[in-house]
C-alpha positions as CSV (number, residue, x, y, z in Angstrom):
1,M,0.0,0.0,0.0
2,N,1.5,3.4,-1.0
3,D,-0.5,5.7,1.3
4,S,0.9,5.0,4.8
5,T,-2.0,6.9,6.4
6,A,-4.8,4.9,4.8
7,I,-6.5,2.1,6.8
8,V,-7.6,-1.1,5.3
9,K,-10.0,-3.6,7.0
10,V,-11.1,-7.0,5.7
11,N,-14.2,-8.3,7.4
12,R,-13.6,-5.8,10.2
13,K,-10.0,-7.0,10.8
14,D,-7.2,-4.5,10.3
15,A,-5.2,-5.5,7.2
16,T,-3.3,-2.2,6.8
17,N,0.2,-3.6,7.6
18,A,-0.3,-7.3,7.5
19,G,-2.5,-9.7,5.6
20,V,-5.7,-11.1,6.9
21,K,-6.6,-14.8,6.3
22,V,-10.1,-15.4,5.1
23,T,-11.6,-18.8,5.4
24,L,-13.2,-19.9,2.1
25,P,-15.6,-22.8,2.8
26,I,-17.3,-24.6,-0.1
27,G,-20.0,-22.3,-1.5
28,K,-20.3,-18.5,-1.5
29,T,-18.3,-16.3,0.8
30,K,-18.6,-12.5,1.0
31,V,-15.5,-10.5,1.9
32,K,-16.0,-6.9,2.8
33,I,-13.0,-4.6,2.3
34,I,-13.2,-1.0,3.7
35,V,-10.5,1.5,2.8
36,T,-10.3,4.7,4.9
37,A,-8.3,7.6,3.5
38,E,-6.4,10.1,5.7
39,N,-9.2,12.6,5.4
40,G,-11.7,10.0,6.7
41,D,-13.4,9.2,3.4
42,E,-14.3,5.5,3.2
43,K,-14.7,3.3,0.2
44,T,-16.3,-0.2,0.6
45,Y,-15.7,-3.1,-1.7
46,T,-17.6,-6.4,-1.4
47,L,-16.1,-9.5,-3.0
48,T,-18.3,-12.6,-3.4
49,I,-16.1,-15.6,-3.8
50,T,-17.6,-19.0,-4.9
51,R,-15.6,-22.1,-4.0
52,A,-16.7,-25.3,-5.7
53,A,-16.3,-28.6,-4.0
54,A,-13.3,-30.6,-5.3
55,K,-14.1,-33.6,-7.4
56,E,-12.9,-36.9,-6.0
57,K,-10.0,-37.1,-8.5
58,E,-9.0,-33.4,-7.8
59,A,-9.2,-33.9,-4.0
60,S,-6.8,-36.8,-4.0
61,N,-4.2,-35.1,-6.3
62,T,-4.4,-31.3,-5.9
63,V,-0.7,-30.6,-6.3
64,P,0.9,-31.4,-9.6
65,K,4.2,-33.3,-9.6
66,A,7.3,-31.6,-10.9
67,G,7.0,-31.1,-14.7
68,E,3.3,-31.7,-14.8
69,V,0.6,-29.2,-15.7
70,Q,-2.6,-29.2,-13.7
71,Q,-5.6,-28.8,-15.9
72,E,-8.5,-26.7,-14.6
73,P,-12.0,-28.1,-14.9
74,S,-14.0,-27.0,-17.9
75,T,-16.7,-24.4,-17.3
76,G,-18.1,-24.8,-20.7
77,T,-17.5,-21.1,-21.6
78,G,-14.5,-21.8,-23.8
79,K,-12.5,-19.2,-21.7
80,T,-9.6,-20.0,-19.4
81,Q,-10.6,-19.7,-15.8
82,P,-8.2,-18.7,-13.0
83,P,-7.6,-21.2,-10.2
84,P,-9.8,-20.8,-7.2
85,I,-8.7,-18.3,-4.5
86,R,-7.9,-20.1,-1.3
87,E,-7.0,-17.1,1.0
88,I,-6.2,-13.5,0.9
89,N,-2.9,-12.6,2.5
90,H,-2.7,-8.9,1.9
91,L,-3.9,-6.1,-0.4
């Protein structure tokens, strides 16, 4: 963060100087981020993160071996999807 006087809270926990871990259970999780500027102005962001349940094959082998490429499940959209977010360490 460039503005040393701004304050960042994630789900009401101070994340200004260190990351905040957010538990992401299977299903939808809302993450509320509030940024407070030096002058007191606040901006609120709400992220809705959806974590799908791992398929049996994926659950048993979630980390690819050296030299292997892990294929993401198809969403049927024809677009490449990013891997699921597991935790937020810092902004």
